[in-house]
C-alpha positions, 0 to 999 in steps of 0.5 A: 795600548792595553799594556799602557792602560793596565799600567795606568790602572795599576798605578797607585798615583792618579797623576802618574797614571794620567802621565803614562797615558798622556805621554803615550798618546801625545796629549799635551794638555792636562785640562781633561785629565784634571776634569776627569780624575778625582783628587783621591785616587781609588784603591779599587782597580775597577774604579780606577778603570772607570776613571781612566776609561771616562777620561779616554772617552772624553779625550776622544770625544774632544777630538771628535771620535765617538766610536774610539771613545766607546772602544777605549772605555770598554777596553779599560774595563776589560783590562781591569777585569783581566780579560785583556792584558 
């Protein structure tokens, strides 16, 4: 999972980043991604990690997993900071 998060964070296109994670997790709807992702995808990796983490956290909450939501957000930050690869 960390490799997919890293791919999404490293991606220069927000729509492609969302597709990487959506496909990996089997998420069919764009509703939450459209809500969480900005129109302009930032150049800064930590900002991207925050966006990806917030999206995953929102998806997990939507599915009823608060503990998973917190873990996913923490994992996305760790990947952006190079602590997980």
